[in-house]
PQR file of N, CA, C, O and H, with PARSE charges and radii, in Angstrom:
ATOM      1  N   ALA A   1       0.590  -0.917  -0.125 -0.4000 1.5000
ATOM      2  CA  ALA A   1      -0.061  -0.029  -0.246 -0.0000 2.0000
ATOM      3  C   ALA A   1       1.008   1.414   0.103  0.5500 1.7000
ATOM      4  O   ALA A   1       2.003   1.480   0.825 -0.5500 1.4000
ATOM      5  N   LYS A   2       0.506   2.198  -0.516 -0.4000 1.5000
ATOM      6  CA  LYS A   2       1.106   3.441  -0.778 -0.0000 2.0000
ATOM      7  C   LYS A   2       1.090   4.209   0.785  0.5500 1.7000
ATOM      8  O   LYS A   2       0.178   3.964   1.575 -0.5500 1.4000
ATOM      9  H   LYS A   2      -0.302   2.145  -1.102  0.4000 1.0000
ATOM     10  N   PRO A   3       2.211   5.165   1.123 -0.5600 1.5000
ATOM     11  CA  PRO A   3       2.489   5.708   2.064  0.2800 2.0000
ATOM     12  C   PRO A   3       1.253   6.589   2.114  0.5500 1.7000
ATOM     13  O   PRO A   3       0.882   6.788   3.271 -0.5500 1.4000
ATOM     14  N   HIS A   4       0.747   6.988   1.473 -0.4000 1.5000
ATOM     15  CA  HIS A   4      -0.450   8.380   1.366 -0.0000 2.0000
ATOM     16  C   HIS A   4      -1.934   7.643   1.711  0.5500 1.7000
ATOM     17  O   HIS A   4      -2.591   8.402   2.423 -0.5500 1.4000
ATOM     18  H   HIS A   4       1.049   6.827   0.534  0.4000 1.0000
ATOM     19  N   THR A   5      -2.621   6.441   1.428 -0.4000 1.5000
ATOM     20  CA  THR A   5      -3.497   5.681   1.369 -0.0000 2.0000
ATOM     21  C   THR A   5      -3.097   5.210   2.786  0.5500 1.7000
ATOM     22  O   THR A   5      -3.964   5.502   3.610 -0.5500 1.4000
ATOM     23  H   THR A   5      -2.087   5.824   0.850  0.4000 1.0000
ATOM     24  N   ALA A   6      -2.134   4.628   3.252 -0.4000 1.5000
ATOM     25  CA  ALA A   6      -1.762   4.090   4.358 -0.0000 2.0000
ATOM     26  C   ALA A   6      -2.392   5.178   5.722  0.5500 1.7000
ATOM     27  O   ALA A   6      -3.043   4.784   6.690 -0.5500 1.4000
ATOM     28  H   ALA A   6      -1.430   4.390   2.583  0.4000 1.0000
ATOM     29  N   LYS A   7      -1.942   6.691   5.416 -0.4000 1.5000
ATOM     30  CA  LYS A   7      -2.027   7.507   6.152 -0.0000 2.0000
ATOM     31  C   LYS A   7      -3.243   7.782   6.280  0.5500 1.7000
ATOM     32  O   LYS A   7      -3.615   7.985   7.436 -0.5500 1.4000
ATOM     33  H   LYS A   7      -1.413   7.010   4.630  0.4000 1.0000
ATOM     34  N   ILE A   8      -4.166   7.875   5.286 -0.4000 1.5000
ATOM     35  CA  ILE A   8      -5.335   7.963   5.338 -0.0000 2.0000
ATOM     36  C   ILE A   8      -6.569   6.756   5.605  0.5500 1.7000
ATOM     37  O   ILE A   8      -7.777   6.882   5.805 -0.5500 1.4000
ATOM     38  H   ILE A   8      -3.863   7.711   4.347  0.4000 1.0000
ATOM     39  N   THR A   9      -5.776   5.669   5.519 -0.4000 1.5000
ATOM     40  CA  THR A   9      -6.558   4.696   6.108 -0.0000 2.0000
ATOM     41  C   THR A   9      -6.584   4.916   8.020  0.5500 1.7000
ATOM     42  O   THR A   9      -7.560   5.015   8.764 -0.5500 1.4000
ATOM     43  H   THR A   9      -4.795   5.567   5.356  0.4000 1.0000
ATOM     44  N   LYS A  10      -5.321   4.931   8.296 -0.4000 1.5000
ATOM     45  CA  LYS A  10      -4.979   5.604   9.804 -0.0000 2.0000
ATOM     46  C   LYS A  10      -5.899   6.074  10.681  0.5500 1.7000
ATOM     47  O   LYS A  10      -6.490   5.690  11.690 -0.5500 1.4000
ATOM     48  H   LYS A  10      -4.529   4.850   7.691  0.4000 1.0000
ATOM     49  N   GLU A  11      -5.817   7.265   9.805 -0.4000 1.5000
ATOM     50  CA  GLU A  11      -6.921   8.617   9.902 -0.0000 2.0000
ATOM     51  C   GLU A  11      -8.317   8.229   9.861  0.5500 1.7000
ATOM     52  O   GLU A  11      -9.039   9.051  10.425 -0.5500 1.4000
ATOM     53  H   GLU A  11      -5.337   7.578   8.986  0.4000 1.0000
ATOM     54  N   LYS A  12      -8.853   7.340   9.422 -0.4000 1.5000
ATOM     55  CA  LYS A  12      -9.705   7.021   9.087 -0.0000 2.0000
ATOM     56  C   LYS A  12     -10.776   5.902  10.439  0.5500 1.7000
ATOM     57  O   LYS A  12     -11.931   6.028  10.846 -0.5500 1.4000
ATOM     58  H   LYS A  12      -8.267   6.672   8.964  0.4000 1.0000
ATOM     59  N   PHE A  13      -9.657   4.865  10.766 -0.4000 1.5000
ATOM     60  CA  PHE A  13      -9.778   4.035  11.672 -0.0000 2.0000
ATOM     61  C   PHE A  13      -9.676   4.733  12.728  0.5500 1.7000
ATOM     62  O   PHE A  13     -10.630   4.644  13.501 -0.5500 1.4000
ATOM     63  H   PHE A  13      -8.719   4.763  10.435  0.4000 1.0000
ATOM     64  N   ASP A  14      -8.559   5.619  13.114 -0.4000 1.5000
ATOM     65  CA  ASP A  14      -8.539   6.443  14.172 -0.0000 2.0000
ATOM     66  C   ASP A  14     -10.193   7.145  14.397  0.5500 1.7000
ATOM     67  O   ASP A  14     -10.951   6.753  15.285 -0.5500 1.4000
ATOM     68  H   ASP A  14      -7.784   5.691  12.486  0.4000 1.0000
ATOM     69  N   GLU A  15     -10.427   7.890  13.721 -0.4000 1.5000
ATOM     70  CA  GLU A  15     -12.166   7.996  13.811 -0.0000 2.0000
ATOM     71  C   GLU A  15     -12.946   7.758  14.678  0.5500 1.7000
ATOM     72  O   GLU A  15     -13.424   8.187  15.728 -0.5500 1.4000
ATOM     73  H   GLU A  15      -9.811   8.208  13.000  0.4000 1.0000
ATOM     74  N   LEU A  16     -12.980   6.234  13.350 -0.4000 1.5000
ATOM     75  CA  LEU A  16     -13.913   4.659  14.027 -0.0000 2.0000
ATOM     76  C   LEU A  16     -13.524   4.627  15.107  0.5500 1.7000
ATOM     77  O   LEU A  16     -14.482   4.829  15.854 -0.5500 1.4000
ATOM     78  H   LEU A  16     -12.592   5.885  12.497  0.4000 1.0000
ATOM     79  N   GLU A  17     -12.246   4.420  15.882 -0.4000 1.5000
ATOM     80  CA  GLU A  17     -12.199   4.033  17.096 -0.0000 2.0000
ATOM     81  C   GLU A  17     -12.797   5.255  18.063  0.5500 1.7000
ATOM     82  O   GLU A  17     -13.208   5.060  19.206 -0.5500 1.4000
ATOM     83  H   GLU A  17     -11.468   4.256  15.275  0.4000 1.0000
ATOM     84  N   GLU A  18     -12.777   6.247  17.553 -0.4000 1.5000
ATOM     85  CA  GLU A  18     -13.218   7.533  18.360 -0.0000 2.0000
ATOM     86  C   GLU A  18     -14.736   7.079  18.577  0.5500 1.7000
ATOM     87  O   GLU A  18     -15.182   6.937  19.716 -0.5500 1.4000
ATOM     88  H   GLU A  18     -12.443   6.406  16.624  0.4000 1.0000
ATOM     89  N   VAL A  19     -15.387   6.894  17.618 -0.4000 1.5000
ATOM     90  CA  VAL A  19     -16.960   6.675  17.431 -0.0000 2.0000
ATOM     91  C   VAL A  19     -17.281   5.442  18.286  0.5500 1.7000
ATOM     92  O   VAL A  19     -18.462   5.379  18.630 -0.5500 1.4000
ATOM     93  H   VAL A  19     -15.025   7.010  16.692  0.4000 1.0000
ATOM     94  N   GLU A  20     -16.138   4.023  18.880 -0.4000 1.5000
ATOM     95  CA  GLU A  20     -16.664   3.052  19.018 -0.0000 2.0000
ATOM     96  C   GLU A  20     -16.417   3.748  20.550  0.5500 1.7000
ATOM     97  O   GLU A  20     -17.472   3.718  21.183 -0.5500 1.4000
ATOM     98  H   GLU A  20     -15.179   4.074  18.600  0.4000 1.0000
ATOM     99  N   VAL A  21     -15.501   4.256  21.174 -0.4000 1.5000
ATOM    100  CA  VAL A  21     -15.369   4.846  22.212 -0.0000 2.0000
ATOM    101  C   VAL A  21     -16.028   5.564  22.983  0.5500 1.7000
ATOM    102  O   VAL A  21     -16.335   5.228  24.127 -0.5500 1.4000
ATOM    103  H   VAL A  21     -14.644   4.280  20.660  0.4000 1.0000
ATOM    104  N   LEU A  22     -16.306   6.573  22.477 -0.4000 1.5000
ATOM    105  CA  LEU A  22     -16.937   7.688  22.852 -0.0000 2.0000
ATOM    106  C   LEU A  22     -18.582   7.519  22.577  0.5500 1.7000
ATOM    107  O   LEU A  22     -19.068   6.922  21.616 -0.5500 1.4000
ATOM    108  H   LEU A  22     -16.057   6.846  21.547  0.4000 1.0000
ATOM    109  N   PRO A  23     -19.370   8.227  23.718 -0.5600 1.5000
ATOM    110  CA  PRO A  23     -20.719   7.934  24.288  0.2800 2.0000
ATOM    111  C   PRO A  23     -21.665   9.057  22.719  0.5500 1.7000
ATOM    112  O   PRO A  23     -21.386  10.105  22.137 -0.5500 1.4000
ATOM    113  N   HIS A  24     -22.780   8.054  22.632 -0.4000 1.5000
ATOM    114  CA  HIS A  24     -23.082   9.127  21.261 -0.0000 2.0000
ATOM    115  C   HIS A  24     -24.472   8.384  21.012  0.5500 1.7000
ATOM    116  O   HIS A  24     -24.734   7.187  21.129 -0.5500 1.4000
ATOM    117  H   HIS A  24     -23.007   7.202  23.105  0.4000 1.0000
ATOM    118  N   PRO A  25     -25.403   9.607  20.576 -0.5600 1.5000
ATOM    119  CA  PRO A  25     -26.778   8.892  20.099  0.2800 2.0000
ATOM    120  C   PRO A  25     -26.551   8.297  19.559  0.5500 1.7000
ATOM    121  O   PRO A  25     -25.369   8.430  19.242 -0.5500 1.4000
ATOM    122  N   ALA A  26     -27.314   6.996  18.825 -0.4000 1.5000
ATOM    123  CA  ALA A  26     -27.562   5.970  18.175 -0.0000 2.0000
ATOM    124  C   ALA A  26     -28.316   6.495  17.122  0.5500 1.7000
ATOM    125  O   ALA A  26     -28.754   5.750  16.245 -0.5500 1.4000
ATOM    126  H   ALA A  26     -28.274   6.888  19.082  0.4000 1.0000
TER
END
């Protein structure tokens, strides 16, 4: 995978983790 793509993927994954961890209305 290209470094650029990997960076975007990691950022998106971090966002998903935050959504999973942080309490939020369904």
